[in-house]
C-alpha positions as CSV (number, residue, x, y, z in Angstrom):
1,R,131.8,74.6,83.7
2,T,130.3,71.9,81.7
3,D,129.3,69.2,83.3
4,Y,131.6,66.4,83.1
5,K,128.7,63.7,82.8
6,D,127.4,65.5,79.7
7,I,130.7,65.4,78.2
8,H,131.5,61.8,79.0
9,Y,128.2,60.8,77.8
10,F,128.5,62.5,74.3
11,V,132.2,61.3,73.9
12,W,131.2,57.8,74.3
13,T,128.0,57.9,72.3
14,D,129.8,59.7,69.5
15,A,132.2,56.5,69.5
16,I,129.7,53.9,69.7
17,T,127.7,55.7,66.7
18,G,131.0,55.9,64.7
19,A,131.9,52.3,65.2
20,G,128.4,51.3,64.4
21,A,128.5,53.4,60.9
22,A,131.8,51.9,60.4
23,A,130.3,48.6,60.7
24,F,127.4,49.6,58.7
25,F,129.7,50.9,55.8
26,L,131.6,47.2,55.9
27,I,128.6,45.3,55.5
28,A,127.2,47.7,52.9
29,W,130.6,47.4,50.9
30,L,130.4,43.5,51.3
31,L,126.8,43.8,49.9
32,I,127.8,45.8,46.9
33,W,130.6,43.5,45.9
34,L,128.5,40.2,46.2
35,L,126.1,42.1,44.0
36,A,128.8,43.0,41.4
37,S,129.7,39.2,41.5
38,L,126.3,38.0,40.8
39,F,125.6,40.6,38.1
40,D,128.9,39.4,36.5
41,L,127.3,36.1,35.9
42,V,124.8,37.7,33.4
43,G,127.4,40.1,32.0
44,I,126.5,43.2,33.8
45,P,129.7,44.9,34.3
46,L,128.8,46.4,37.9
47,R,132.4,45.5,39.3
48,D,134.1,48.1,37.0
49,L,131.9,50.9,38.5
50,V,132.6,49.6,42.0
51,Q,136.2,50.0,41.3
52,E,136.2,53.6,40.2
53,D,137.4,55.9,42.9
54,W,134.6,58.4,42.6
55,F,132.1,55.6,43.3
56,T,133.9,54.2,46.3
57,A,134.0,57.8,48.1
58,T,130.4,58.5,47.1
59,Y,129.3,55.1,48.5
60,A,131.4,55.5,51.5
61,G,129.9,59.1,52.2
62,L,126.2,57.6,51.8
63,T,126.7,54.5,53.7
64,L,128.4,56.2,56.7
65,G,125.9,59.0,56.5
66,A,123.1,56.6,56.6
67,G,124.8,54.8,59.4
68,L,125.4,57.9,61.6
69,G,122.0,59.3,60.9
70,T,120.1,56.3,61.9
71,L,122.1,55.6,64.8
72,R,121.8,59.3,66.1
73,N,118.3,58.9,65.8
74,Q,118.2,56.3,68.5
75,L,120.1,58.2,71.4
76,K,117.9,56.6,74.1
77,I,119.1,53.1,73.0
78,I,122.5,54.1,72.3
79,G,122.6,55.4,75.8
80,T,121.6,52.0,77.2
81,L,124.1,50.5,74.9
82,Q,126.9,52.5,76.1
83,S,126.7,51.2,79.5
84,V,126.7,47.6,78.2
85,V,130.0,48.9,76.3
86,L,131.6,50.3,79.2
87,L,130.9,47.4,81.2
88,V,132.4,45.1,78.8
89,L,135.6,47.3,78.5
90,S,136.1,47.7,81.9
91,I,136.3,43.7,82.3
92,L,139.3,43.9,80.0
93,A,141.1,46.6,82.1
94,L,142.5,43.7,84.3
95,P,144.3,41.8,81.9
96,L,145.6,44.8,80.1
97,A,147.0,46.1,83.3
98,I,149.0,42.8,84.1
99,A,150.3,42.5,80.5
100,I,151.7,46.1,80.9
101,A,153.2,45.5,84.1
102,V,154.8,42.0,82.6
103,F,156.0,44.1,79.5
104,L,157.4,46.9,81.4
105,G,159.2,44.6,84.1
106,A,160.7,42.8,80.5
107,V,161.7,46.1,79.6
108,V,163.6,46.9,82.7
109,V,165.3,43.5,82.8
110,S,166.5,43.6,78.9
111,G,166.9,47.3,78.3
112,P,164.7,49.7,76.2
113,S,166.9,49.1,73.1
114,V,165.3,45.7,72.9
115,L,162.0,47.4,71.5
116,W,163.5,49.3,68.4
117,N,165.9,46.6,68.0
118,A,163.2,43.9,67.3
119,T,160.8,45.6,65.1
120,D,160.3,48.8,62.8
121,S,156.7,49.1,64.3
122,A,157.7,49.7,67.7
123,T,155.9,53.1,67.8
124,P,152.4,52.2,66.5
125,V,152.5,49.2,68.6
126,L,153.4,51.2,71.7
127,L,151.3,53.9,71.0
128,S,148.2,51.7,70.1
129,I,148.5,49.8,73.6
130,A,148.8,53.4,75.4
131,I,145.3,54.3,73.5
132,G,144.0,51.1,74.7
133,A,145.1,51.8,78.3
134,Y,143.4,55.1,78.2
135,V,140.2,54.0,76.7
136,L,139.8,51.3,79.2
137,T,140.8,53.7,82.2
138,N,137.9,55.8,81.3
139,A,135.6,52.7,81.0
140,V,136.5,52.0,84.7
141,L,136.6,55.6,85.5
142,R,132.9,56.4,84.1
143,D,131.5,60.0,84.9
144,R,131.3,59.6,88.7
145,D,132.3,57.2,91.4
146,T,129.1,55.9,92.1
147,D,128.8,54.7,88.6
148,M,131.8,52.7,88.8
149,V,131.2,48.9,88.8
150,G,133.6,45.8,89.5
151,G,134.7,46.6,93.0
152,A,138.3,47.4,94.1
153,V,139.9,45.0,91.6
154,L,138.6,46.9,88.6
155,R,139.4,50.1,90.5
156,W,142.8,49.3,90.8
157,S,143.2,48.1,87.4
158,G,142.1,51.5,86.2
159,Y,144.6,53.1,88.3
160,A,147.4,50.8,87.2
161,L,146.6,51.6,83.4
162,A,146.6,55.2,84.4
163,L,150.2,54.9,85.6
164,G,151.1,52.8,82.4
165,I,150.3,55.2,79.8
166,L,153.3,57.6,80.3
167,P,156.1,54.9,80.0
168,L,154.5,53.2,77.1
169,T,153.9,56.9,75.4
170,V,157.9,57.8,76.4
171,F,159.1,54.6,74.8
172,A,157.0,55.1,71.6
173,A,158.6,58.7,71.5
174,I,162.3,57.4,72.0
175,S,161.6,54.9,69.1
176,T,160.4,57.6,67.0
177,G,163.4,59.7,67.8
178,V,165.6,56.6,66.8
179,R,164.1,56.5,63.3
180,I,164.2,60.1,62.7
181,D,167.9,60.0,63.7
182,Q,168.7,57.0,61.3
183,H,166.4,58.1,58.7
184,G,165.8,61.8,59.0
185,L,162.5,63.6,58.8
186,S,159.3,62.8,56.6
187,P,155.8,64.0,56.7
188,E,154.6,60.8,58.2
189,R,157.2,60.8,61.1
190,L,156.3,64.5,61.9
191,W,152.7,63.7,62.0
192,A,153.9,60.8,64.5
193,V,155.6,63.4,66.6
194,C,152.6,65.3,66.9
195,S,150.6,62.3,68.0
196,L,153.1,61.6,70.4
197,T,153.0,64.9,71.9
198,V,149.5,64.5,72.7
199,A,149.9,61.0,73.9
200,V,152.9,62.1,76.2
201,A,150.9,65.0,77.4
202,F,148.1,62.6,78.4
203,G,150.4,60.0,79.7
204,L,152.2,62.6,82.0
205,A,148.8,64.1,83.4
206,Y,147.5,60.7,84.2
207,F,150.9,59.8,85.9
208,V,150.9,62.9,88.1
209,D,147.2,62.7,88.8
210,A,147.4,59.2,89.9
211,L,150.4,59.6,92.0
212,V,149.3,62.8,93.7
213,G,145.9,61.5,94.3
214,A,146.6,57.8,95.2
215,R,144.8,58.4,98.5
216,G,141.6,58.5,96.8
217,S,141.3,61.6,94.6
218,W,142.8,60.2,91.5
219,R,139.6,59.7,90.0
220,D,138.2,63.4,90.2
221,R,141.7,64.4,89.1
222,L,141.7,62.3,86.0
223,R,138.3,63.4,84.9
224,A,139.4,67.2,85.5
225,S,142.2,66.5,83.3
226,N,140.2,65.0,80.7
227,L,138.3,68.2,80.1
228,K,141.5,70.5,80.1
229,L,143.4,68.0,78.0
230,G,140.5,67.6,75.5
231,L,140.5,71.1,75.0
232,A,144.1,71.6,74.7
233,T,144.2,68.7,72.1
234,A,141.5,70.4,70.1
235,L,143.4,73.8,70.1
236,F,146.8,71.8,69.2
237,A,144.8,70.2,66.1
238,L,143.3,73.6,65.2
239,F,147.0,75.0,65.0
240,L,148.2,72.0,62.9
241,A,145.1,72.9,60.7
242,L,146.5,76.4,59.8
243,P,149.0,77.1,57.1
244,V,151.5,77.8,59.4
245,L,153.8,74.3,59.3
246,N,154.3,72.6,55.9
247,F,155.6,69.4,57.0
248,G,156.7,68.8,53.2
249,V,159.0,71.8,53.4
250,I,160.5,70.9,56.6
251,S,161.1,67.3,55.7
252,T,162.5,68.0,52.4
253,S,164.7,70.3,53.7
254,D,166.2,67.7,56.2
255,Q,166.7,65.0,53.7
256,L,168.5,67.6,51.5
257,A,170.7,68.5,54.1
258,R,171.4,65.1,55.0
259,L,172.4,64.3,51.6
260,K,174.4,67.4,51.4
261,S,176.4,66.8,54.6
262,G,177.1,63.1,53.6
263,A,174.8,61.7,56.4
264,I,173.4,59.6,53.8
265,S,174.9,58.4,50.4
266,A,173.3,59.1,47.2
267,K,172.7,55.3,46.7
268,E,170.8,54.9,49.9
269,F,169.1,58.4,49.6
270,D,165.2,57.8,48.8
271,F,164.4,59.8,45.9
272,S,161.1,58.4,45.4
273,A,159.9,59.7,48.6
274,L,160.6,63.2,47.5
275,R,158.5,62.6,44.5
276,W,155.5,60.7,46.1
277,D,155.3,61.6,49.7
278,F,156.8,65.0,50.3
279,G,154.2,66.9,48.2
280,E,155.3,69.9,45.9
281,P,158.4,70.9,47.9
282,G,159.5,67.2,47.4
283,R,159.0,67.0,43.6
284,E,160.5,70.8,43.4
285,A,163.7,69.5,45.3
286,L,163.9,66.4,43.1
287,A,164.1,68.4,39.9
288,R,166.9,70.5,41.2
289,L,168.6,67.5,42.1
290,A,168.2,66.1,38.6
291,E,170.5,69.3,37.6
292,S,173.2,68.8,40.2
293,E,176.6,68.8,39.6
294,R,177.0,65.6,41.8
295,T,176.7,63.2,38.6
296,R,175.5,60.2,40.7
297,V,172.6,62.3,42.4
298,A,171.6,64.0,38.9
299,E,171.3,60.4,37.6
300,L,169.3,58.9,40.2
301,A,167.1,61.8,40.4
302,Q,166.3,61.8,36.8
303,N,165.6,57.9,36.9
304,T,163.2,58.6,39.6
305,L,161.4,61.4,37.5
306,Q,161.0,59.2,34.6
307,L,159.3,56.5,36.7
308,E,155.4,56.3,36.3
309,S,154.5,54.9,39.7
310,K,156.3,54.7,43.2
311,P,158.6,51.6,43.5
312,Y,157.8,49.1,46.4
313,G,160.3,46.9,48.4
């Protein structure tokens, strides 16, 4: 029963204040580095302090908090700025809609396999564009029809973007599935699956709302879906925060099964991922592999245990 206008206002206000706080942090971080360089000239070792992890975390927390606190005290100004931000973003809806239409047309002609054959980062690229389409759709949508600007061109651009989110997220999901089939599970890929679950849910809801409401009700349908999907996403995030699932355990079991079945050879197996990326379950599994009856597996596992840092490249 919460008024959609209130939800819409605070979501965008939080986004703008968050972006402003991040910008303030970057400026403050640049300032501290310049001061460190200045003090280096007179022998004051401020740079050594700045490079300490505890200082970075403390400084980031203080500057982000100061930025957020200052901006939150200026909600009237932020409210005015919100209208400007939405106007600027809505103008970008048309070129993005055209670009997505061209992209999807090229995929239809070339086949979807061209996406994951061309790059290893198809999923983040596709998901980023889908998120951009979602943001710009809502920039056009506003909180009610009377506040929408730009006339029919921008409205239909928003409509096209709402339709384009689903295919982008589906392609991203397929790309992730291909990577999992090739390389198995990892905590990073499982988090990607969770993100894609949310993205596909939004894409499917937007696609259905746009088609069913094509004669004019699609805007109200999308606004209603935003509230339902927002609540569902919050509940899903709460579930993931509970100690029910352990992605390290799941990933470790999958990788060990692949090694045992011969789906991947000992030479190609990523022992370093067990030690540094899979948490305690991975390290425990690596210690067991170091005592394996398979000589080559035990040798590679022992070599990994002796490393002081994760190898790259």
